[in-house]
C-alpha positions as CSV (number, residue, x, y, z in Angstrom):
1,M,10.0,-2.4,-2.5
2,R,7.4,-2.9,0.3
3,M,10.1,-3.3,2.5
4,Y,10.8,0.0,2.8
5,E,8.1,1.0,5.2
6,A,9.1,-1.5,7.8
7,Y,13.2,0.4,7.3
8,W,11.4,4.0,7.9
9,G,9.4,2.6,10.8
10,L,6.3,3.7,8.4
11,T,3.4,1.7,8.6
12,D,2.0,3.2,5.5
13,K,3.5,4.9,2.1
14,P,3.4,8.4,2.8
15,F,3.5,9.8,-0.5
16,E,1.0,7.8,-2.5
17,N,-0.9,9.8,-5.2
18,T,-3.8,8.7,-4.6
19,P,-7.1,10.5,-2.5
20,D,-7.1,8.9,0.7
21,P,-8.3,12.0,3.2
22,R,-6.2,10.5,6.0
23,F,-3.0,12.2,4.2
24,L,-4.7,15.6,3.4
25,Y,-2.6,18.3,4.7
26,R,-4.8,21.3,5.8
27,S,-2.0,24.0,5.0
28,V,-3.5,27.9,6.1
29,D,-4.3,28.9,3.0
30,L,-6.7,25.7,2.3
31,E,-8.2,25.8,5.9
32,D,-10.7,28.7,4.7
33,V,-11.3,27.2,1.7
34,Y,-12.3,23.9,3.6
35,T,-14.6,25.5,6.1
36,H,-16.7,27.6,3.2
37,L,-16.7,24.4,1.0
38,L,-17.9,22.3,3.8
39,Y,-20.1,24.6,4.9
40,T,-21.6,25.0,1.3
41,L,-22.0,20.9,1.1
42,Q,-23.5,20.5,4.5
43,S,-25.8,23.8,4.7
44,R,-27.8,23.0,1.1
45,H,-26.8,26.4,-0.5
46,G,-26.6,25.4,-4.2
47,A,-23.3,25.0,-5.5
48,A,-19.7,24.7,-5.0
49,M,-16.8,25.5,-7.2
50,L,-13.3,24.4,-6.4
51,V,-10.3,25.2,-8.9
52,G,-6.7,24.5,-9.1
53,E,-3.7,23.4,-11.8
54,S,-3.3,19.8,-11.7
55,G,-1.2,18.1,-9.5
56,C,-2.5,20.5,-6.3
57,G,-5.1,17.9,-4.8
58,K,-8.1,18.9,-5.6
59,T,-9.7,15.5,-5.7
60,M,-8.3,14.6,-2.2
61,I,-10.2,17.7,-1.0
62,A,-13.2,16.6,-2.7
63,R,-12.8,13.5,-1.3
64,S,-12.3,14.3,2.2
65,L,-15.0,16.6,2.3
66,L,-17.3,14.0,1.0
67,H,-16.1,11.7,4.3
68,E,-16.9,14.4,6.6
69,L,-20.6,14.3,5.7
70,D,-23.2,11.9,7.7
71,S,-23.3,9.0,4.9
72,V,-26.7,8.1,6.8
73,R,-28.2,11.3,5.7
74,T,-26.3,11.7,2.2
75,E,-26.8,10.4,-1.0
76,I,-23.5,11.2,-3.2
77,A,-23.3,10.4,-7.1
78,L,-19.3,11.3,-7.7
79,M,-19.0,11.7,-11.1
80,S,-15.7,11.5,-12.7
81,N,-15.7,10.9,-16.2
82,P,-16.5,13.8,-18.6
83,C,-20.1,13.4,-20.2
84,Q,-20.4,14.3,-23.8
85,N,-23.8,16.0,-23.5
86,G,-27.0,17.0,-21.4
87,D,-28.8,13.7,-22.2
88,E,-25.6,11.6,-21.4
89,F,-24.9,14.3,-17.9
90,L,-28.6,13.3,-16.7
91,T,-28.5,9.4,-17.3
92,E,-24.7,9.4,-15.6
93,V,-26.4,11.4,-12.8
94,L,-29.2,9.3,-12.2
95,Y,-27.2,6.1,-12.6
96,Q,-24.6,7.4,-9.8
97,L,-27.9,7.9,-7.3
98,G,-28.2,4.1,-8.1
99,D,-31.1,3.8,-10.3
100,D,-31.0,1.8,-13.9
101,V,-31.9,4.3,-16.8
102,A,-35.0,2.5,-18.8
103,A,-34.6,1.3,-22.3
104,D,-37.1,3.3,-23.5
105,S,-36.0,6.0,-21.5
106,N,-36.4,9.9,-22.8
107,R,-34.7,13.1,-21.2
108,Q,-38.5,14.3,-19.4
109,K,-38.1,10.9,-18.0
110,T,-34.6,10.8,-16.9
111,V,-35.3,14.2,-15.5
112,H,-38.8,12.7,-13.8
113,R,-36.9,10.2,-11.9
114,I,-34.1,12.3,-10.6
115,H,-36.4,14.2,-9.3
116,E,-38.5,11.6,-7.5
117,I,-35.2,10.4,-5.9
118,V,-34.4,13.6,-4.4
119,Y,-37.8,14.0,-3.1
120,D,-37.7,10.7,-1.7
121,A,-34.4,11.5,-0.2
122,H,-35.5,14.3,0.9
123,S,-38.6,12.5,2.6
124,Q,-36.2,10.5,4.9
125,G,-33.8,13.4,6.2
126,K,-31.7,12.6,3.6
127,E,-29.3,15.2,1.5
128,T,-28.1,14.8,-2.4
129,I,-25.0,16.0,-3.8
130,V,-23.6,15.6,-7.6
131,V,-20.0,16.0,-7.3
132,V,-18.6,16.3,-10.7
133,D,-14.6,15.8,-11.1
134,E,-12.2,16.9,-14.0
135,A,-15.1,19.6,-14.9
136,Q,-13.0,21.8,-16.8
137,L,-13.3,18.6,-19.9
138,L,-16.8,19.9,-20.0
139,Q,-17.9,21.1,-23.7
140,E,-21.2,21.5,-24.4
141,D,-23.6,24.6,-23.1
142,S,-26.2,21.7,-22.8
143,I,-24.7,20.1,-19.8
144,F,-24.2,23.4,-18.1
145,E,-27.8,24.2,-18.8
146,E,-28.9,20.6,-16.8
147,M,-26.8,21.4,-14.0
148,R,-28.6,24.8,-13.7
149,L,-32.1,23.1,-14.1
150,L,-31.5,20.3,-11.5
151,L,-30.5,23.3,-9.4
152,N,-34.0,24.1,-9.7
153,L,-35.1,21.9,-7.5
154,Q,-35.6,23.7,-4.3
155,L,-37.9,23.9,-1.0
156,D,-38.4,27.5,0.5
157,D,-35.3,27.8,2.0
158,A,-33.2,25.1,0.7
159,F,-32.0,23.7,-2.1
160,L,-32.6,19.8,-3.0
161,I,-29.4,19.0,-4.9
162,T,-26.1,20.5,-3.7
163,L,-23.7,20.8,-6.8
164,L,-19.6,20.5,-6.6
165,L,-17.7,20.8,-9.6
166,V,-14.5,20.4,-9.4
167,G,-11.4,21.3,-12.2
168,Q,-8.4,22.9,-13.4
169,P,-9.0,26.8,-13.6
170,S,-10.0,27.2,-17.2
171,L,-13.6,25.9,-15.6
172,G,-14.3,29.2,-14.0
173,E,-13.9,30.7,-17.2
174,R,-16.3,28.7,-19.0
175,I,-19.1,28.9,-15.9
176,R,-19.2,32.5,-16.2
177,K,-20.3,32.2,-19.6
178,H,-23.9,30.4,-17.6
179,G,-25.2,33.3,-15.9
180,G,-28.2,31.0,-14.6
181,L,-25.8,28.7,-13.3
182,D,-22.8,30.9,-12.4
183,Q,-24.9,32.8,-9.9
184,R,-26.1,29.8,-8.3
185,I,-22.6,29.1,-7.2
186,A,-22.6,30.0,-3.5
187,T,-18.5,29.3,-2.6
188,R,-16.0,29.1,-5.2
189,G,-12.5,27.2,-3.6
190,V,-8.8,28.0,-5.2
191,V,-6.4,25.2,-4.6
192,R,-2.8,26.9,-4.9
193,P,1.1,25.1,-5.1
194,F,2.4,24.9,-1.6
195,H,4.9,28.4,-0.1
196,A,7.9,26.9,1.0
197,E,7.0,26.3,4.4
198,D,3.8,24.5,3.6
199,T,5.7,22.1,1.7
200,R,8.4,21.1,4.8
201,G,4.9,21.0,6.9
202,Y,3.1,18.6,3.9
203,I,6.0,16.5,3.9
204,D,6.3,15.8,7.9
205,F,2.4,15.7,7.9
206,R,2.7,13.1,5.2
207,L,5.2,10.7,7.5
208,K,3.7,11.1,10.6
209,T,0.5,10.3,8.8
210,A,2.3,6.9,7.9
211,G,3.6,6.1,11.6
212,R,7.3,8.2,11.4
213,E,7.8,11.3,14.0
214,E,11.1,11.8,12.9
215,P,12.2,13.9,10.3
216,V,13.3,11.9,6.8
217,F,14.5,15.1,4.8
218,Q,17.1,16.9,6.0
219,S,15.8,20.9,5.4
220,A,18.3,21.9,2.4
221,A,16.7,18.7,0.7
222,V,13.4,20.0,1.6
223,D,14.5,22.8,-0.1
224,L,15.5,21.9,-3.3
225,I,12.4,19.2,-3.7
226,H,10.5,22.3,-3.2
227,E,12.2,24.3,-5.6
228,Y,11.7,21.4,-8.2
229,A,8.5,20.7,-7.3
230,T,7.2,24.1,-7.2
231,G,5.1,23.2,-4.5
232,V,2.8,21.0,-6.7
233,P,1.8,18.2,-4.1
234,R,1.6,15.8,-6.8
235,K,5.3,16.3,-7.9
236,I,6.9,16.3,-4.4
237,N,5.1,13.3,-3.4
238,N,7.1,11.5,-6.7
239,I,10.4,12.5,-5.7
240,C,9.6,12.1,-1.9
241,D,8.8,8.3,-2.6
242,I,11.5,7.5,-4.9
243,A,13.9,8.9,-2.2
244,L,12.4,6.6,0.8
245,V,12.9,3.6,-1.9
246,I,16.4,4.3,-2.8
247,G,17.5,5.7,0.9
248,Y,16.4,2.1,1.9
249,S,18.3,0.2,-1.0
250,R,21.2,2.5,0.3
251,K,20.9,2.0,3.9
252,L,20.6,5.9,4.4
253,E,19.8,7.3,7.8
254,S,18.1,10.5,6.0
255,I,17.7,12.1,2.6
256,D,20.4,15.1,2.7
257,A,20.8,17.7,-0.5
258,D,23.0,15.4,-2.2
259,W,20.9,12.8,-2.9
260,A,17.9,15.2,-3.6
261,Q,20.0,16.8,-6.1
262,R,21.0,13.5,-7.7
263,L,16.8,12.4,-7.8
264,I,15.5,15.1,-9.1
265,E,18.0,15.0,-11.8
266,A,16.9,11.6,-12.6
267,E,13.4,12.5,-12.6
268,R,14.4,15.4,-14.9
269,G,16.3,12.8,-17.5
270,D,19.4,15.0,-16.8
271,G,20.9,12.8,-14.3
272,S,22.1,9.2,-13.2
């Protein structure tokens, strides 16, 4: 159904569940969190943490923050798969920094190599940032201890590695059990579901970013979508995307409350 973009006057699909920074809607609540996180990443203040329920846009926020950094002056290790233990974590950090782990490598050699890469980057005027997504899945205490030790790489006035941990709310509880790491977290951000007005702004912003100035969803339809999705962006995207497809196939001029209700019932599995 790729033709629906042309039908609605769009240049892109506005409600894809992908972390495209162009589509990050910085609500009033998110703006302060975003600013604090970006400041931490740009200022070598150690570690930052972003938590929120599934579907609230944490990964998109993290990717948007990374896009704001100077790519010439920043080395990024982006880790999206959970590691089983500390050794595996260090190996993955080294790999994400662009270095292969030697066949005869052990923890000490891996740590030394990471140190060499980080100090070399600093000597070239570069910052090193390690991003761990889905960090609530990390279980082994050894992983958090290795994070703490990496943050010990410091100059007199700055950390040589900046750590960004992204995960669901249980991540915060797990970090608190590791006092040494917990004390090094300079910024803690929480992303929450949208309020009703934010849902309206979010839908309008996404449509405008994709090339359409005029509203597609009538006000009552937006209210129903917000109530169904409980303000969770991923669920809003799912309903709005299928609404554009159905609206195109039915040649609708807009999505009204009746069509929104039908689509919500279909999504729930209790209607046609």
